[in-house]
C-alpha positions as CSV (number, residue, x, y, z in Angstrom):
1,X,-10.5,-41.9,-4.6
2,X,-9.2,-38.2,-6.6
3,X,-13.0,-36.4,-5.9
4,X,-12.9,-37.9,-2.4
5,X,-9.0,-35.7,-2.3
6,X,-10.1,-32.8,-4.1
7,X,-13.1,-32.9,-1.8
8,X,-11.1,-33.0,1.1
9,X,-8.8,-30.4,0.2
10,X,-11.2,-27.7,-0.2
11,X,-12.9,-28.9,3.7
12,X,-9.2,-28.4,4.8
13,X,-9.4,-25.1,3.1
14,X,-12.3,-23.8,4.3
15,X,-11.6,-24.1,8.0
16,X,-8.2,-22.0,7.7
17,X,-8.2,-18.2,8.1
18,X,-6.3,-15.8,8.5
19,X,-6.7,-13.9,11.9
20,X,-5.7,-9.9,12.1
21,X,-6.5,-6.9,13.6
22,X,-8.2,-4.0,13.1
23,X,-8.1,-1.0,15.5
24,X,-8.9,-3.5,19.2
25,X,-11.2,-5.6,16.7
26,X,-9.7,-9.6,16.1
27,X,-11.2,-10.7,12.4
28,X,-10.7,-13.7,10.3
29,X,-11.2,-14.3,6.5
30,X,-11.1,-17.7,5.1
31,X,-7.7,-18.5,3.6
32,X,-9.4,-18.6,0.0
33,X,-9.7,-15.6,-0.6
34,X,-5.7,-14.6,1.2
35,X,-3.4,-14.3,-2.0
36,X,-0.6,-12.6,-0.1
37,X,0.4,-10.4,2.6
38,X,2.5,-7.6,2.7
39,X,4.4,-5.2,4.8
40,X,3.0,-1.8,4.5
41,X,5.3,0.4,1.7
42,X,4.7,3.0,-0.2
43,X,1.2,3.6,-0.9
44,X,0.3,6.2,-4.0
45,X,-2.4,7.9,-3.5
46,X,-5.5,8.5,-5.9
47,X,-7.2,12.2,-6.0
48,X,-10.5,11.4,-6.2
49,X,-11.2,8.6,-4.4
50,X,-13.4,8.0,-1.5
51,X,-11.8,8.5,2.0
52,X,-11.6,3.9,2.5
53,X,-9.4,3.7,-0.6
54,X,-6.0,4.7,0.9
55,X,-4.3,4.4,-2.6
56,X,-2.2,2.4,-5.1
57,X,0.4,0.1,-5.1
58,X,2.2,-2.1,-8.4
59,X,2.5,-5.3,-7.1
60,X,3.7,-7.9,-10.7
61,X,2.8,-4.7,-12.4
62,X,-0.9,-4.8,-11.8
63,X,-2.4,-1.8,-9.8
64,X,-4.0,-3.1,-6.4
65,X,-6.4,-0.6,-5.1
66,X,-5.8,0.2,-1.1
67,X,-8.6,-0.5,0.7
68,X,-8.4,1.0,4.7
69,X,-10.6,-1.7,6.4
70,X,-11.0,0.0,10.0
71,X,-12.5,3.4,7.5
72,X,-14.8,0.5,5.6
73,X,-16.1,-0.4,9.2
74,X,-17.0,3.3,9.3
75,X,-13.6,3.4,12.8
76,X,-11.7,6.0,11.0
77,X,-8.2,6.1,9.7
78,X,-5.8,2.6,10.6
79,X,-2.9,4.7,12.1
80,X,0.2,3.1,10.9
81,X,2.4,1.1,12.5
82,X,4.8,-1.0,12.9
83,X,2.9,-4.0,12.1
84,X,0.5,-2.6,10.0
85,X,0.5,-5.3,6.4
86,X,-1.2,-4.8,3.6
87,X,-3.7,-8.2,2.8
88,X,-3.9,-9.3,-0.9
89,X,-7.0,-11.1,-1.2
90,X,-9.3,-12.0,-4.2
91,X,-12.4,-11.1,-4.8
92,X,-14.8,-12.6,-7.6
93,X,-17.4,-10.1,-8.4
94,X,-20.1,-9.9,-11.0
95,X,-17.7,-12.9,-12.8
96,X,-14.4,-11.4,-12.7
97,X,-11.2,-11.5,-10.7
98,X,-10.6,-8.8,-9.0
99,X,-6.9,-7.6,-6.5
100,X,-7.6,-5.5,-3.3
101,X,-5.2,-5.0,-0.8
102,X,-6.8,-4.4,2.2
103,X,-4.7,-2.6,5.0
104,X,-4.5,-4.0,8.9
105,X,-2.9,-3.1,12.0
106,X,-1.8,-6.3,12.5
107,X,-1.8,-10.0,11.5
108,X,-1.9,-12.9,13.8
109,X,-1.5,-15.9,12.9
110,X,-3.3,-19.3,9.8
111,X,-5.5,-21.3,11.9
112,X,-7.2,-24.0,12.1
113,X,-10.8,-23.2,13.2
114,X,-13.3,-26.4,13.2
115,X,-17.1,-26.9,12.0
116,X,-17.9,-27.1,15.6
117,X,-16.7,-23.6,17.1
118,X,-18.4,-21.6,13.9
119,X,-21.5,-19.6,15.5
120,X,-23.7,-17.5,13.2
121,X,-23.2,-14.6,14.1
122,X,-25.9,-12.4,16.3
123,X,-27.8,-9.9,14.6
124,X,-27.5,-7.2,17.3
125,X,-24.0,-6.0,19.3
126,X,-21.5,-6.0,15.6
127,X,-18.6,-2.9,15.7
128,X,-19.6,-3.5,11.5
129,X,-22.5,-3.9,9.1
130,X,-24.5,-7.2,9.4
131,X,-24.1,-8.0,5.6
132,X,-19.8,-8.2,6.2
133,X,-20.4,-10.9,8.8
134,X,-20.5,-14.2,8.0
135,X,-20.1,-15.9,11.0
136,X,-18.4,-15.9,14.8
137,X,-16.0,-18.1,15.7
138,X,-14.7,-19.1,19.5
139,X,-11.0,-19.1,19.3
140,X,-9.3,-19.7,22.9
141,X,-10.9,-17.5,25.2
142,X,-12.5,-14.8,22.7
143,X,-14.6,-14.5,19.3
144,X,-13.3,-14.3,16.3
145,X,-14.9,-12.1,13.7
146,X,-15.2,-14.5,9.8
147,X,-15.8,-11.5,7.6
148,X,-17.4,-12.1,4.3
149,X,-14.8,-10.3,1.7
150,X,-17.4,-10.1,-1.4
151,X,-19.0,-7.4,0.5
152,X,-16.5,-6.3,2.8
153,X,-13.9,-5.0,-0.5
154,X,-17.3,-5.0,-2.9
155,X,-16.2,-3.3,-6.1
156,X,-19.9,-1.4,-6.7
157,X,-20.2,-0.7,-3.5
158,X,-17.0,0.6,-3.0
């Protein structure tokens, strides 16, 4: 009986997504990646880092790199504003877990997306690299790009 309950909980988690904005585009990531959301505050700059690494923060003793998602997607640097946030995510990369921060323009909400609303992303027409996209979802009257965070925040690529 507990196995069925664990499977149900797992399925529920897989359909929950944190939605946010990078530029004018709406994105979502599965909540299983999200550890916490922070208001943008001071970031410590690190010399000789790639342009997309905005710096690092100290998160309860852990040094967490902050990746500018707009820069990662090839849209230039994020313009810091009142709603700018850092989404702290856990990424499993080569059997090791990494904490990373994703700098976004604004966090919107956690939404439940029905499996019937999720579609495979088209092979063309996206403003970001295809390997970053897991799926597309119809949410209200707009499409949401669901991200494959293992690729977006790949330690080896960055």
